[in-house]
N, C-alpha and C positions, 0 to 999 in steps of 0.2 A: 489891889487884887479885890475880887468879887469871891463870894461863898459857893461860885459853881466849878464843881471839878475840870480841869483842864480835859478837852475833849482828844488830845493829841497822845495823852497817856493813858486815856483809858483803853480797857482792851476791844477787840474787834467781835461784834457779836452777830450769828447770823440769826435772821427770822424765820427759823424752821426746825421743827422738833427733831430729836434722835430718829424716829421712825422714816421720817421724810427723808434725813439722810442719807439713811442704810437704803432703803426704796431706790434713792438716786444714785447711789453708789453700784447698788446691785443690777439697776440696768447698765450702766457703764459699762461695766466687766462684763456682762453677755453681752452689751455688743461690739466690744473688742473680740470678745472670743467667738464672736460669730464672723468676725471679718479673718481671722485667722483661722476658722473652718473651711471658710470659702477660699481661702489662699491654699491651703494644704489640700482642697480637694480639687481645684484647678491645677495643682503641681502632680497631684496623683495621676489626672487625667492626661496630662502631658505626656508621663512615663509610661500609663497602660497605650497610650498612640504610638509611641516611637518603639514599643516592641521590646523595652529593656527585660519585662518583668513576662516569668514564667506563669502556669495557670495558677499555680498554688499561690505565687505570691499576689497575684491579681484576685483572687478569694480573699486571702486575709485583708487585703488592701481593703475591699469592700466592706469587710466585715467591720473591720475597725472604724472606717468612716462614719458606718451604718450605728455602732455604737455610740460614737464622738457624737453623731445629730441627737440620737435620743438622750443622753446628759446633759446637751443644751436644751433640749424641750423642755427637761426636767428643771434646768434654774430658770428658764422664761415664767413657768407654768410659781416655783416659788418665788419670785421676784416680780409677778404680774407684768411682766413684758409682752407684746403681741408683737408679730414681726412688723407691722408699720411702725413703732415704735421705734426700732433699730435702724432710722437714717441717722448718719453721722455724716455729719461735713469733711467728707474725704471722699475723693472720687476713686473707686476700686480698681476701675481700669488703669487708672495712674498706676494707682500700686503695683498691679500686675505688669505693665510695662517695665516700668522700673527695675521689679524682680528678675526679669527677663533679660535684663541687660545687666544684670549685677554678675562679673566673671564668677564670683564663688557658686552659683548656682550651676554654671557649664562644669565647673569641678567636680561636682556636688555628683553631678549625672556619671560622670567619666565611669565605668568598673574599674 
């Protein structure tokens, strides 16, 4: 055996510092939250369009979505994420189509 350590047993090390890893994780979290926000917004619009909600509920829903957008804007600023940075390899249209086909969503919409 040579004096070289066995690389198979050596711990895997990333070539990034903690700040880069933290920023990358923050960007990932913001991107996922943006997708969730988009899904919630589209779901809310469908409920409004279906006539299931009264004026008070519509107003509360609108305020909640606006507050959510404000919080996400704060997170984007904290993590230095620009809207163009939020491209994930996911087709939101397909996610929404899958959501509409899910029978659990239909049950939820039933009063």
